[in-house]
C-alpha positions as CSV (number, residue, x, y, z in Angstrom):
1,M,34.0,-28.4,-12.9
2,R,35.8,-26.6,-10.1
3,I,35.3,-22.9,-10.1
4,A,36.8,-20.1,-8.0
5,F,34.2,-17.3,-7.8
6,I,35.7,-13.9,-7.0
7,T,33.3,-11.3,-5.6
8,H,33.1,-8.1,-3.5
9,Q,31.3,-9.3,-0.4
10,F,29.5,-12.5,0.2
11,P,26.7,-12.9,0.9
12,H,25.5,-9.4,0.3
13,L,21.9,-8.1,0.2
14,A,22.5,-5.8,-2.8
15,N,23.9,-8.8,-4.7
16,T,21.6,-11.7,-3.9
17,F,21.7,-12.6,-7.6
18,I,25.3,-13.7,-7.1
19,L,24.2,-16.0,-4.3
20,N,21.5,-17.3,-6.5
21,E,23.9,-17.9,-9.3
22,I,26.4,-19.8,-7.1
23,T,23.8,-22.0,-5.5
24,Q,22.4,-22.9,-9.0
25,I,25.8,-24.0,-10.1
26,L,26.2,-26.1,-7.0
27,R,22.7,-27.6,-7.6
28,M,23.8,-28.6,-11.1
29,G,26.6,-30.7,-9.7
30,H,29.7,-28.5,-9.9
31,D,32.1,-27.3,-7.2
32,V,32.5,-23.6,-6.2
33,T,34.8,-21.9,-3.8
34,V,34.0,-18.3,-3.1
35,Y,36.8,-15.8,-2.6
36,S,35.4,-12.6,-1.2
37,L,37.4,-9.3,-1.1
38,D,35.5,-8.1,2.0
39,R,33.3,-9.6,4.7
40,S,29.6,-9.0,4.9
41,D,27.3,-8.6,7.9
42,D,24.1,-8.6,5.9
43,E,21.3,-10.9,6.9
44,V,20.5,-12.8,3.7
45,V,17.8,-15.4,4.2
46,N,18.3,-18.4,1.9
47,T,18.1,-22.0,2.9
48,D,20.7,-22.9,0.2
49,V,23.4,-21.0,2.3
50,A,23.1,-23.8,4.9
51,S,22.2,-26.7,2.6
52,Y,25.2,-26.2,0.4
53,G,27.6,-25.2,3.1
54,L,28.4,-21.8,1.5
55,Q,29.8,-20.4,4.7
56,D,32.4,-23.1,4.6
57,R,33.0,-22.6,0.9
58,T,33.8,-18.8,1.4
59,R,37.3,-17.5,1.9
60,Y,38.4,-13.9,2.4
61,F,41.4,-12.3,0.7
62,L,42.6,-10.5,3.8
63,D,43.0,-13.9,5.7
64,Y,45.8,-14.7,3.3
65,I,48.1,-11.8,4.1
66,V,51.6,-12.9,4.9
67,E,54.6,-11.1,6.3
68,D,56.8,-11.7,3.2
69,P,54.9,-10.4,0.2
70,G,57.5,-11.4,-2.3
71,N,57.9,-9.5,-5.6
72,R,55.5,-6.5,-5.2
73,A,56.2,-5.3,-8.8
74,T,54.1,-8.2,-10.1
75,Y,51.0,-6.7,-8.5
76,R,51.7,-3.0,-8.7
77,A,49.6,-2.6,-11.8
78,Y,46.5,-3.5,-9.9
79,S,46.9,-1.0,-7.1
80,P,44.8,1.9,-8.7
81,D,41.7,-0.3,-8.5
82,R,41.8,0.0,-4.7
83,L,43.4,-3.4,-4.2
84,E,46.5,-2.2,-2.3
85,G,45.5,-3.9,0.9
86,Y,44.9,-7.2,-0.9
87,L,47.9,-7.5,-3.1
88,H,49.9,-9.7,-0.7
89,S,47.1,-12.2,-0.6
90,F,47.6,-13.1,-4.3
91,P,50.6,-15.5,-4.1
92,Q,49.0,-17.5,-1.3
93,I,45.6,-17.7,-3.0
94,G,47.2,-18.5,-6.4
95,K,49.0,-21.5,-4.8
96,E,45.8,-22.7,-3.2
97,L,43.9,-22.5,-6.5
98,Q,46.5,-24.6,-8.2
99,A,46.7,-27.1,-5.4
100,E,42.9,-27.6,-5.3
101,G,42.6,-28.1,-9.0
102,I,40.5,-25.0,-9.8
103,Q,39.7,-25.1,-13.5
104,I,38.1,-21.6,-14.0
105,I,38.6,-18.3,-12.2
106,H,35.4,-16.4,-12.5
107,A,34.8,-12.8,-11.4
108,A,31.3,-11.8,-10.4
109,F,31.8,-8.2,-11.5
110,G,34.0,-6.4,-14.0
111,N,35.5,-4.0,-11.5
112,R,37.5,-4.9,-8.4
113,P,36.6,-8.7,-8.4
114,C,37.8,-8.9,-12.0
115,T,40.9,-7.0,-11.3
116,A,41.8,-9.5,-8.6
117,A,40.8,-12.4,-10.8
118,L,43.0,-11.0,-13.6
119,A,46.0,-11.0,-11.3
120,L,45.3,-14.5,-10.1
121,A,44.8,-15.8,-13.7
122,E,48.1,-14.3,-14.7
123,L,49.8,-15.8,-11.7
124,T,48.4,-19.3,-12.2
125,G,47.6,-19.7,-15.9
126,I,44.0,-20.8,-15.0
127,P,41.4,-19.6,-17.5
128,L,39.6,-16.3,-16.6
129,T,36.0,-15.4,-17.2
130,F,33.9,-12.6,-15.8
131,E,30.5,-11.1,-15.9
132,S,29.4,-7.4,-16.1
133,H,26.2,-5.9,-14.8
134,A,25.9,-2.1,-14.4
135,R,28.3,0.2,-12.6
136,D,31.1,-2.3,-13.1
137,L,30.6,-1.8,-16.8
138,F,29.4,1.8,-17.3
139,V,31.6,3.6,-14.7
140,D,34.1,1.4,-12.9
141,F,35.7,-0.8,-15.5
142,Y,39.3,-0.3,-14.8
143,L,41.8,-2.3,-17.0
144,A,38.8,-3.0,-19.4
145,Q,41.0,-3.9,-22.4
146,E,43.3,-6.1,-20.4
147,K,40.4,-8.0,-18.8
148,I,38.6,-8.5,-22.2
149,S,41.8,-9.5,-23.8
150,L,42.7,-12.2,-21.2
151,A,39.2,-13.4,-20.5
152,E,38.0,-16.5,-22.3
153,R,34.4,-15.5,-22.0
154,V,32.6,-12.4,-21.0
155,F,29.1,-12.9,-19.6
156,T,26.6,-10.0,-19.4
157,I,22.9,-9.7,-18.4
158,S,21.3,-7.9,-21.4
159,D,21.5,-7.4,-25.1
160,Y,22.0,-3.7,-24.2
161,N,25.1,-4.5,-22.3
162,K,26.4,-6.8,-25.1
163,R,26.1,-3.9,-27.6
164,Y,27.8,-1.6,-25.2
165,L,30.7,-4.0,-24.7
166,M,31.2,-4.4,-28.4
167,E,30.8,-0.7,-29.4
168,E,32.5,1.0,-26.5
169,H,35.2,-1.6,-25.6
170,G,35.7,-3.6,-28.8
171,C,34.8,-6.9,-27.1
172,P,34.7,-9.6,-29.8
173,E,31.2,-11.0,-30.2
174,E,32.4,-14.5,-30.0
175,K,33.6,-14.0,-26.4
176,L,30.2,-12.6,-25.3
177,V,27.4,-14.6,-23.7
178,V,24.1,-13.0,-22.6
179,R,22.8,-14.7,-19.5
180,R,20.0,-13.3,-17.5
181,V,20.0,-12.5,-13.9
182,S,17.9,-15.2,-12.2
183,I,16.0,-15.5,-9.0
184,V,15.3,-18.5,-6.7
185,E,11.8,-19.3,-7.7
186,E,11.3,-21.7,-4.8
187,F,12.2,-19.0,-2.3
188,C,9.7,-16.6,-3.9
189,D,7.0,-19.3,-4.0
190,R,7.2,-19.5,-0.2
191,I,6.3,-15.8,0.0
192,R,3.3,-15.9,-2.4
193,G,-0.3,-16.4,-1.4
194,E,-1.0,-13.3,0.7
195,P,-3.6,-10.9,-0.7
196,K,-2.6,-7.7,-2.5
197,R,-3.2,-4.3,-0.9
198,D,-4.9,-1.9,-3.2
199,D,-3.3,1.2,-1.5
200,L,0.3,0.0,-1.3
201,L,3.2,1.0,-3.7
202,I,6.6,-0.5,-3.1
203,T,10.2,0.3,-4.0
204,V,13.2,-1.9,-3.1
205,C,16.6,-0.5,-4.0
206,R,19.7,1.3,-2.9
207,L,19.0,5.0,-2.2
208,H,21.3,6.0,-5.0
209,P,20.9,8.6,-7.9
210,I,20.4,5.9,-10.6
211,K,17.2,4.8,-8.9
212,G,15.4,8.1,-9.4
213,I,13.6,7.9,-6.1
214,Q,13.1,11.7,-6.2
215,H,10.8,11.1,-9.1
216,A,8.9,8.4,-7.3
217,L,8.2,10.9,-4.5
218,Q,7.0,13.5,-7.0
219,A,4.8,10.9,-8.7
220,L,3.3,9.9,-5.4
221,D,2.5,13.5,-4.7
222,L,0.5,13.6,-8.0
223,V,-1.2,10.3,-7.4
224,R,-2.4,11.4,-4.0
225,E,-4.5,14.1,-5.7
226,T,-6.9,11.3,-6.8
227,H,-5.9,8.5,-4.4
228,G,-5.4,10.1,-1.0
229,D,-5.0,6.8,0.8
230,V,-2.1,5.5,-1.3
231,R,1.2,4.7,0.6
232,L,4.7,4.2,-0.7
233,H,7.1,2.0,1.3
234,I,10.8,2.4,0.3
235,I,13.0,-0.5,1.3
236,G,16.8,0.1,1.2
237,E,19.5,2.4,2.5
238,G,22.0,4.8,1.0
239,D,23.6,8.2,1.0
240,L,20.5,9.9,-0.4
241,Q,18.2,9.0,2.5
242,G,18.4,12.3,4.3
243,E,17.9,14.2,1.1
244,L,14.9,12.1,0.1
245,E,13.3,12.4,3.6
246,A,13.7,16.2,3.3
247,Q,12.1,16.1,-0.1
248,A,9.2,14.0,1.2
249,A,8.7,16.6,4.0
250,V,8.6,19.5,1.6
251,L,6.0,17.7,-0.6
252,G,3.9,17.1,2.5
253,L,4.1,13.3,2.2
254,D,4.3,12.6,5.9
255,G,2.2,9.5,6.5
256,S,2.2,8.7,2.7
257,V,5.8,7.5,2.4
258,V,7.6,5.2,4.8
259,F,11.4,4.7,4.6
260,E,11.7,1.2,5.9
261,G,15.5,1.1,5.8
262,P,17.3,-2.2,4.9
263,L,15.4,-5.4,5.4
264,N,16.5,-8.9,4.9
265,N,15.5,-10.3,1.5
266,Q,12.6,-12.4,2.9
267,D,10.9,-9.5,4.6
268,A,11.5,-7.3,1.6
269,L,9.8,-9.9,-0.6
270,R,6.8,-10.0,1.7
271,Y,6.2,-6.3,1.1
272,V,6.7,-6.8,-2.7
273,N,4.2,-9.7,-2.7
274,S,1.5,-7.7,-0.9
275,A,1.9,-4.5,-3.0
276,A,-0.4,-3.3,-5.8
277,V,2.5,-1.7,-7.8
278,F,6.3,-1.8,-7.8
279,L,7.7,1.6,-8.6
280,L,11.3,2.0,-9.8
281,P,12.0,5.2,-11.9
282,S,15.5,4.4,-13.0
283,L,17.8,7.1,-14.4
284,I,21.2,7.4,-16.1
285,A,23.4,9.4,-13.6
286,E,25.7,12.2,-14.6
287,D,28.7,9.9,-14.4
288,G,27.1,7.4,-16.8
289,D,26.1,5.0,-14.0
290,R,22.8,3.2,-14.6
291,D,20.8,0.0,-13.7
292,G,21.3,-3.2,-15.5
293,I,18.1,-5.3,-15.0
294,P,17.4,-4.9,-11.3
295,T,16.8,-8.2,-9.5
296,A,14.0,-6.5,-7.4
297,L,12.1,-5.9,-10.6
298,I,12.4,-9.5,-11.7
299,E,11.3,-10.7,-8.2
300,S,8.3,-8.3,-8.3
301,M,7.2,-9.6,-11.7
302,Y,7.5,-13.2,-10.5
303,L,5.4,-12.4,-7.5
304,E,2.7,-10.9,-9.9
305,T,3.2,-7.3,-8.7
306,P,3.3,-5.3,-11.9
307,A,6.0,-2.7,-12.2
308,V,6.2,0.9,-13.4
309,S,9.7,1.7,-14.5
310,T,11.7,3.4,-17.2
311,T,13.4,2.7,-20.5
312,V,16.9,2.7,-19.1
313,S,19.4,0.1,-20.1
314,G,18.1,-3.5,-20.2
315,I,14.9,-2.9,-18.4
316,P,12.8,-2.9,-21.6
317,E,14.2,-6.5,-22.1
318,L,12.3,-7.4,-18.9
319,I,9.1,-5.3,-19.1
320,D,7.0,-5.3,-22.2
321,D,5.3,-1.9,-22.0
322,G,1.6,-2.2,-21.6
323,E,1.7,-6.0,-21.5
324,D,3.3,-7.1,-18.2
325,G,4.1,-3.6,-16.8
326,Y,4.6,0.0,-17.8
327,L,7.6,1.9,-19.0
328,V,8.1,5.7,-19.3
329,E,11.1,7.8,-20.3
330,P,13.5,8.6,-17.5
331,G,12.4,11.7,-15.6
332,D,8.7,11.6,-16.8
333,V,7.0,12.1,-13.5
334,E,3.6,12.7,-14.9
335,G,3.9,9.5,-16.9
336,L,4.9,7.6,-13.8
337,A,1.9,9.0,-11.9
338,D,-0.5,8.2,-14.9
339,R,0.6,4.6,-15.1
340,V,0.4,4.1,-11.3
341,R,-3.2,5.4,-11.4
342,L,-4.1,3.1,-14.3
343,L,-3.0,0.1,-12.2
344,L,-4.6,1.3,-9.0
345,D,-8.0,2.0,-10.7
346,D,-8.2,-1.4,-12.5
347,P,-7.6,-4.5,-10.3
348,E,-8.4,-6.7,-13.3
349,R,-5.7,-5.1,-15.4
350,R,-3.3,-5.4,-12.5
351,A,-4.0,-9.1,-12.0
352,E,-3.7,-9.8,-15.7
353,M,-0.4,-7.9,-16.0
354,G,0.8,-9.7,-12.9
355,R,0.1,-13.1,-14.5
356,K,1.9,-12.1,-17.7
357,A,4.8,-10.7,-15.7
358,R,5.2,-14.0,-13.9
359,E,5.2,-16.0,-17.1
360,K,7.7,-13.6,-18.7
361,V,10.1,-14.2,-15.8
362,K,9.6,-18.0,-15.9
363,A,10.2,-18.2,-19.6
364,D,13.2,-15.8,-20.1
365,F,14.8,-15.6,-16.7
366,D,14.8,-19.3,-15.7
367,A,17.7,-20.0,-13.4
368,A,18.5,-23.5,-14.8
369,R,18.5,-22.4,-18.4
370,N,20.6,-19.3,-17.8
371,T,23.1,-21.2,-15.6
372,R,23.4,-23.8,-18.3
373,K,24.6,-21.0,-20.7
374,V,27.4,-20.3,-18.2
375,L,28.3,-24.0,-17.7
376,D,28.3,-24.7,-21.5
377,A,30.6,-21.8,-22.1
378,W,33.0,-23.0,-19.4
379,A,33.0,-26.5,-20.8
380,E,33.9,-25.0,-24.2
381,V,36.8,-23.1,-22.7
382,L,38.1,-26.2,-21.0
383,A,37.7,-28.3,-24.1
384,T,40.1,-26.0,-26.2
């Protein structure tokens, strides 16, 4: 099959799961051309980028701007989704998709990439599919009914999301396919092997309200009462960094929390692999935004670093509370601190949970099996 994959930025550190998905499709013998709305300067370490020539397979909407945009009315409906600057690209890209025999237009997210994909599908008559994850479903799902109506299949990452799509947006169940976010196991396997540090907690995420990092800092303050040498390293960047640094200072956490900033995925995984506990106290934000199933949690579990997280969204479909990690209700700071202490105090429990966590990921989040769900659905679309 020949697939046009529409995404925000490529490759992008916050969306390495999209890179993983594309390389798995290529590995299974299909052709992908990536159309990216914006360029990315992120350093994403993955040997598949070179081995599959992904840089040569990636094209950018703004490179298709032409002086004569043609009939602007055709694209006016898509302007409210912040696509004004891209609209004149559509005719050129549409002609290219048809000339190159693209069989499926697939959007990596339900928001802007899917809006662009919707326009291209209407221009070309090529079947549309898209996938939804978190913000693109719960907050930023512009033209939801039009997208669901035109799409041949809607992929999503959790049963929680599937129910939401059916109940909130009336998506027909027969269009929905649950496919898990997958990781590149071989890449993680190259990281494994270093000993765990009994005093290290790790968080890898955007510094965004849905991640609940303020509760991680409060929990760390409680844990220090009995474990004075524990350290929390926070990897990532975002608008909340200054606020969180100020909170850490007020709590007297100087020397106990380190804001590492953004690291490439390889360096971030090395921290995760060496940590005793992965801490991610996810929340539902005031605007309804929330996590899906964070890739960093999946990677942590594969690397046998047990996680302490919350019951938000699809996270309970990844973590079996008390078996391969711990879950508490969102905002339960004392619960977070208690579960962290349990893991710090019991290396055998930690190791056993880590082994079970790895097996859970290998069984349910296997890349080949979940990619096969996508390929089978596309084959069904093309057969009708």
